[in-house]
C-alpha positions, 0 to 999 in steps of 0.5 A, spaced: 506 365 332 509 371 336 508 378 334 515 381 333 517 388 334 523 391 330 526 398 330 529 399 324 534 404 322 531 408 316 534 408 309 537 414 306 536 416 299 543 419 297 549 419 301 554 414 305 553 408 310 559 406 314 557 399 317 561 394 321 565 399 325 567 396 332 563 399 337 569 401 341 571 405 335 565 409 333 566 415 336 573 415 333 570 415 326 566 420 328 572 425 330 576 422 324 570 425 319 569 431 323 561 429 323 560 433 329 561 439 324 557 436 319 550 439 318 547 433 314 542 429 317 546 423 320 544 417 323 548 413 328 547 406 331 551 404 337 552 397 340 548 394 335 548 386 334 552 383 329 553 376 327 560 377 325 563 382 330 558 381 336 557 388 337 558 394 331 556 401 330 553 404 323 553 411 321 549 414 315 550 420 312 545 423 308 547 427 301 555 427 303 560 423 300 567 422 302 574 422 298 578 416 299 583 419 303 578 421 308 575 414 308 582 411 309 584 414 315 578 410 318 582 404 316 586 405 322 581 404 327 576 400 323 580 396 318 574 391 317 568 397 316 564 397 310 563 403 306 557 403 301 555 409 297 547 410 296 544 413 290 536 413 290 536 408 296 540 403 292 547 401 294 551 403 287 558 402 290 562 399 295 569 401 297 574 398 301 578 401 306 586 401 306 591 403 311 594 410 309 602 410 308 602 416 312 597 420 316 598 428 317 594 432 322 589 427 324 592 424 330 596 427 336 603 424 338 603 420 344 610 423 346 608 429 351 615 432 349 614 431 342 615 438 338 608 437 335 605 438 342 608 444 343 608 448 337 603 449 331 606 444 327 601 438 323 603 431 326 606 427 320 606 419 322 608 413 317 604 407 318 608 401 320 605 394 320 609 389 325 607 382 327 600 384 324 599 390 328 598 397 325 602 402 329 604 410 327 611 412 327 612 420 329 616 423 323 619 428 328 620 424 335 620 417 332 615 415 338 611 409 336 603 409 337 599 403 337 593 404 333 588 402 339 591 408 343 590 414 338 588 420 340 584 424 334 585 431 333 578 434 333 580 441 329 585 438 324 582 441 318 
C-alpha cells in the first residue's frame, strides 16, 4: 500500500468559495471583485487539477459575502464558476451566475479613441450573445469587445 501525500486547501468557517474558475481567468476574477483591496483572509488555488476542466482555479474568501450583481460580473469571464456560501463550515447556499445585461464601470473599452479612454466617464456596455459567444457593446462608441479580450478596470468602485 502506497503512502499518499496530499495537500489540502483548508476549509473556511464562514464566507464565499468561488470554484471551477478557468485557470486563465482566475486573476480577472480577482480584479473584478477587487480582492487585492480586501483585508479578509483569502486562499487562492491556481492550476489545480479538475476532472471536468483539466485545470481550474478556486478562491476562498473568509467572512465575506457578495451581492449577486457583483458575482454576475464573474460570469463574463467564468460562466461555469460555482459560488458556495459557507456558514459554520457548511455550504448553506449554491448560487448560479448569470451574465448581466449591462456592465458598468468594470471593463475598459478596447477602442483607443472611445471617449471613456480620454474622459472621466464610467464605461457602459450592453452584453450581446452572438453564435453562443458573449460580447460587450460599448454604449458610447459602439465597438464590440469579445469577453476573452476584456481589460478589467482596477479602481471601478
